[in-house]
N, C-alpha and C positions, 0 to 999 in steps of 0.2 A: 630508672626506667619506666616506671607511671607516669613522670610528667612528659616523658618521649612520646607513650602511647596515646595519653590523652591530647596532646599537641597534634599528632597524625589524626587522630579520631576529629579533632576540632576543625584540622585542615580540608578533609574528607568533605565533613557538614557543610563548609564554606562554597566546597566546588559545586557540590549538588545542590545547593540554594542558588550560587549564582546561576548554573546551569536550568534550574525551573525558572527562575524570574527571566532569563533572557529568553527562553522558548516562550514563554507567555506573551512578553513583550514582542517577540518576532511576530507571534499568531495574529497581535493584534493590530500590525503594521498592514495595511492592504497592499498588495501589488496588482496593478492593472485595474486599479481604482474606477476607471471609466467605464468598467464593462458593465453590460446588463444584458440579460438572455435575449435571444430573439424571440418575435412572436412566433415563429413557426422555424422547427429547427428537428433535430435528433435529441430524443431522450436519454441522459445516462443517470446514473447513480451512484452518489457516494456513500459507500458501505460503513458501519463502524461496528466493530462484535467486542467493544471495552479495552481492547489494547490495540490492533492493527485496524488501520483504516484500507478502503481500496476503491475500484471503480467499476461499476457493474457496466457493461456494453452487449449490445446487441452481438449475438454470435455471427451471424451475417447481413449485410445492407448493403444498399449500392456504394458506398464507400469504402467498407474494409471487412475481409471475409478471415474467418481464424481458423478454419477448416484444414488447413496445411500445417499448423502449428499444435493446436488443440482437438484431439481426435477423440470420437467415442471410446474407441478400443483402448485409449490410455487408461481410462477408469476401472477401477475393481470390479464395475458393473455396467456396461456400456447402456444399459437400459435409462440410466440416471442423466445421459444428456441431455440438456435442455437449450432454451432457445438464448438463453442471456449467460454470459462468463461473469464471475467476479474475480479480478485481477488484482493481486498483491505481491508485494516483493519484500526480502527482507532476509536477515541473518538465519543461516542454515540451522543451527543449534537453538537460537531462539524459538523461531518460527515451529519447526518440529517439536520441542520441548513444553513449549508455553502457547497454548491456544488459549487459553485465560487466565486470567491473573492468578488464581487458585492455584495455577501448575509453577509459578515463576520461581525459581532457587536463587539463592545468593551467587551461588556459581554463575549459573545461566545470565543473570544481571550484568555480574564484571565480564562476561564474553561480551557483553553486547556493549558493555562501555567502551572495552577497548578496542574492539573491531574487529572486524573479518573480512577475507576475501571471498569465503564460501557463503553464496548468497543463493536466493531458491524463489523462483517466480510460485505464487501458489494460486490456482485457478480452481473456483467453484461454479458448479454448473445451477443455476439459477430458472425456475419456470414462472413466467410471467410476474415480473418483480411487480410490488406496489408501494408507494410511497409510505412511510414510517419512521417513528424517531431515530431508528439506528439505519434508516436508509431515506437518502434524501435526494430527490429527482432534481435534476439542473436540465434547462436544455440548452444545447451550444450549435454553433452554425456546421455545415457540413464540414468547412474548412477546420474549423477547430476541432471536430470529432478527429477528421486525419492527422492532425497533429498530436491526439493524444493516443490513437490508435499505434499511429509510428514510433511515437515513444515507448509506448507498452512494448510492443513488437522487437524494437532492438535491445530489450532488458533482456531477451532468451538467449541463452547458449545453445549454439546449435554443433551437430556433429559433422565431421568431415563431410556428408552429403547435403548437407543444409538444412537436416531434419531437426525437432526439437528432442528433447530428453528428458522424457518422465520418469519420476521417481514415487514412491507409495505416499498416497495422501493419508488424510485422518479417516475416510469412510469411504461411501459407494458412490457420491457423487463431487468428489474434489482429487486434487492431484497436484503433487510439487513438479517444478520442472527447474532442471538446473539455469543458473543465472550469469549473467554478467554482473558487475560491479562491485563495489565495497561498502557494507555496512559499518555505520559509526554512531557515535554518539549525535554526530552531528547530521551525517546525512541515515534517517531512521526511515522504518517503513510509513510512517506517517508522512515524512518531508517527503517518501517519494511518491505519494500522491499529491501533494502540495505541489512539488517542481512539476509533475506532469501537468496539473491544472493549469500553473504559471505560465508554461511555455506554452499552451494553447491558447494564453489571453485571456484567461475565466479570473475573475476577481476572488483572489484568496490571501491568507497570512503570507507575509514576507518570508520567514522560516517558521515551518509547523513540523516540529520533533514530535508532540504529542498529539493523540488523536483528535481530544476537544478543540484543538486548535485549527483542524482542520474543519469539523462539522459547525462549527458556529457560524461559519459562511454561509450557509446553507439553510433553507426553511424546510421543516418536518412536513 
């Protein structure tokens, strides 16, 4: 029994090590390697809270308007509605129960590794963002911005009337929404961020399951 247990643990350790190495390797391989930011365009931000990455977009501009999906009255306090929105996507249990690494439990980690159909879009309202270590500014063309906004919009699970479905957030200036898509160890919250940028033509890692694999591509 002891030998069997040791083999199982060794096997799990090997799988985790391979996964981590693959994630690091995937994040080092560039997609859209010929991309460079335009001299003039739309500024967006890549955000990192230590676990989850996301994208900060203007709440409204000439290309996209989020007022139909993300409404002030969805917030616990509508007065906290702001001019920029931070979008993230992830597993319902992992997102709700793990805002920081200190909140991570073995059960939650196992759930995330196994995968889940239960996913959420998380939206923070942010006022006048400024570049920082955890908030990297990038400039994209209007067409690239349109692709980014379209990809994020497609992630919302709408009700029968075509409206977004809000759920309780962490505090007064954030909110969760019911989402589409399956979360897994392959398609993590960080890979979601990377995929949206890749699909828009922005240079980022080929596979970005970890937050640092996304952030390394953008200067603070």
